[in-house]
N, C-alpha and C positions, 0 to 999 in steps of 0.2 A: 220436088223443087230443084231448080237448077243450082249448080254450084256458083254462088255469087259472092264476090269479095265484099267484106264490110267496108262501108264508106264512113270516114270519121274525120273529126277536127280535133285540134289540141288546145287545151286551155293554156292560160299564161304559165301555169305550173306544170305544163307538159303532161296533163292527164288526158287520155283519149276519151272522146265523147262520140257515141254513135249518132251519125246524121239521121239514120232511119228511125231511131227510137228516141232521139234527143235525151239521152241518158248516159252518164259516165260509166265506164267499164268497171270501175272500182271506187271505193270511198274517196271523197275529196279530202278526208282527214288523214287516213292512213290505210291504204288498201291491204297491206300485209297484215296489220293487226286485225282488221276487219275479217280477213280470211281465217285467221287463227281463232278469233272469237266465235264467228258464226259457223264455219264449216268443220273446223277441227274440234273445238270444244263442244259444238252443237251435236257432233256425232261421237263424243267421248273418245276422240283420237288424240294421241297415239295409243292410249291405254288398251283399246280393243284390237290392235294389230295382231294378226295371226298369219302364219304362212299361207300365201295365196289370197290374201285379203283383196276384195274387189270393190272398188269405188266406181260409181257411175255419176254422171253430171249432166244437167241440162244447162247448156250455155258455156262453151269453152272459153270464149273471149280471148284474153291475153295469155292464158295459160298460167296465171298467177296461182289459182287454187291447186292445180296439179303440182307445180314446182314446190309450193309450200308443204304439201303433204308428202311429197317424195323426199324432201329434205328431212322431214321428221322420220320417215321410214328408215332412211340410211342412218340417221343419228341413233335410232333405237336398236341398231344392229340386228334387224330382222334377217332371217335367212330367206333366200329366194327373192322373187320379184313382187313388187306391188303391181296389181292389175288395175288399170284405170281406163274407163270408156266414157267418152264425152259425146254429146249430141249437139251439133252446131249447124244452124241454117246459113249463117253468113260469116264464113271464116275470115279472120284477119290476115292481111298480107304478111309474110314473114318479116319484111323490113319494118312494118308497123309494130309487130309483136316484139321484135328486138328493141326498138326504141322505147316502147312502153315498159319493158322489163328492166331497162337501165335505171328506172326509179327505185329499184330494189337491189342495191349492191350486196346485201346480205345473202341473196339467193344466187349470186353470180356463179358459184361453183356448180350449181344445178342448171341454171338457165343456159350457160355456155355449152354444157354437154348436150342438153336437150336440143338446142338450136342447131348444133353441129350434125345431129342425126335425124332431125325432123324433116320428113318428106311431104308434109301437108296432109298425110293420112294416118301415119303411124310413127312410133319411135320405140324401138326395141333395144333395151340395154340390159346389162346383167341384173340390175335391181329394179327395172321398170319395164312393164309391158303396156304400152299405151296405144289406143286407137281412137280416132275421132270419126264419128259417123255423120256425114254431111247431108243436110236436108231438113225438112220440117219434121220435128220430133213426133208430131201427131201421126205422121206416116211411117217413120222409120222405127220408132221404139216398139210398136206392136210386133214387128217382125224380128226383133232382136232375140237371140236365144240365150242371152246371159242372165245371171241373177246377181244382184249387187248386195254386198253387206252393208253399204252405206251410200246415200245419195246426197250430192250437193245440188240443190235446186237454186240455180243462179242465173235465171233469165233476167232480162231487163225488167224494170218496174211493172208490176201487174197492171197499173193504170195505163201504161204505154205499150205493153207487150202482152195483152191478156191471153193471146193464143197459147203461150207457154205455161199457163197456170190453170187451164180449164179442168173441170171435173173428170172428163174422159182421159186426159193425159195423166192426172193424178192416179187414176185407176190403173193405167198402164205402168206407172212407176211402182205401184203396189204389186202388180202382177210380176214384176221383175225384181222383187226384193225377197231375200231369204226371211224365213220366220225369225223374228227377233232383230231383224235388220232395222236400220234407222234412216232418217232423212232430216235435213236441216236447211233452213233458208232465212235470209235476212228479213223477209216480209212477214207481217202478222195480219195481212189482209184477211177479213172474215171469210170471203168465198174460197180462198186458198186453204184455210184451216178446215173449213167444212168439207171441201173436196177430199182432203187427206183423211179426215175422219170417216167419210162415207166409203172410202176405198179400203178401210180396214186398219188404219193407223190410230194409235193412241197419241193424241196431239197435246202439246204443252206450249203455252206462250211464256217466253222467258225474256229477261232484259236483253235489249239489242246492243249494237255497238255504236258508240259516238252519239250522234243526234237522234238515232233511231231508238225510240223508247222500248220497242218490243221486237222479238224475232220468234220464229217457230221451230220447235223440235218435235219429231214424230218417231214413233217406234211401232213396227208392224206386229200386231198381236199374233 
């Protein structure tokens, strides 16, 4: 898939919404707290941090998940770098990313450093080694040589972006997860949970964030 910029509009509260998928990039209630609840707590982070810890993600979006977990990495005084790889088909323009992240002043010490070194593909800092792999994850993930300790499954709603939640892709996620590694997502859609189970994860439905009654946590057996 060609490198295509994300097209978006902004709500009155200045929350970016994807024109392609008609879905907001983060919770209309509190995107930062949603990230902490779903992706950090959902993967037992920062408690599981170890040197060289590697997180992979489906759907980079605004970079909110990356910046949130990187901030926790630095606060936990880990040695070395957090490794983070994200798969994104429609990258957001840097100016849109900057505007979206202004909604989270608490993350400004990290977002400012990230944006200053972000070249659209990678950002390598003393405590962060980040790469985004641009293209359809169904095509790019099978060729990735990495193994993740934790996955953030953060595509747009399965009802609107089913391509990023199919059983084949969930199997690719499992194939690129260490034994005992985890995955978490805001959705509790039945076909997503079944896809993770069939791929070899032990799957649990747990309370979601805000108006979402449930979310999904998974651990590779």
